[in-house]
N, C-alpha and C positions, 0 to 999 in steps of 0.2 A: 423801815429799819435799814434798808439798803443805803438810803441817802445819809442817814445818821452815822452808820459805820464808815462810810466813805469819807465823810467830813472828819470824823474822829481820827481815822487812820492818817489822813492827810496832815492834820495838825500835829499828830505825834511824829510823823516823818519829818516835818519841817523843824520840829524841836530837836531832831537828832536821835530820836528813839528808834530802836530796831526790835524785831521779834524773832524768837527762836522757837524750838520745839516746846519748851516748857510753857511759853506764853500761849501757844495754840492748844496744847493738850492738857496742861495742868491747871492753868488759871481759870478756864471755864468751870471746871469741876469745883475748884475752891470757891468761886463766886456763887455757884449753885448752893453749896453748903452754907456759905455766909448768909445768903438771902433766905434759904429755907429753914436753917436751924438757928443760927445766931440771931437773925432778925425775926425769928419766930413765924416764918411764913406757914409753917405746918398748922398753926392755929386758924388760918383762913381756909383750910380744907383744899378743895380742888383749885380755887382761885390762887392760893398761895403756891401750889406746885406749878401752876401755869406761869405765874410771874417769875418764879425761880428758873424754870426751863427757858423762858424767853430771854431772861437776863443772861443766862449762861450762853445761849446761842449768840446774843449780841456781842459778848466778850470774845467768843471764838471767831466770829466774822471780823471784828475790828482788828484783832491781831493777825488773822490770815491776810487781810488786806494790807496791813502794815508790812508783813513779810513780803508780799507780792510787790509792794512799792520799793522795798529795799533791794529786791532781786532784779526787777525789770524796769523800774521807773514808773512814772505817773500815767503813761499812756496805756497800761495794761489793766488797771484796776477796773473791775466791773462797776458800771454806773458812772464812770468818769467820762465826760463828753468826748475827750480825745480818743478813748478806746473804741467807742462805737463808730466814730468817723474812720479810724484806721481799719476796722473790721470790714466796713462797707467798701472801702477803696482797695481792698486786697492786702492790707497790712502796712501801708506806709505811703511815702511820698511817690513811689514808683507809679502808682495808679493814676496820677494826675497828669 
């Protein structure tokens, strides 16, 4: 899920989209309700609630990463190759 949210957030960032509080706090709840109630996930029992929770978590991660991209740039997003390299070298070009 980490890789997919990173890719989705990167694509949204390149398209010029940004995320605020409502994207991170409200949209996951709305997506849970959409999957669990409107798409009738409750009929699937435990599996339906698990799918709805994971989908909600996916949406929250995606918008959180989009927010992080907008604030700090691509080098800080978890799972991004540049972020792990920067963390190992002490945070940037100074460590080289």
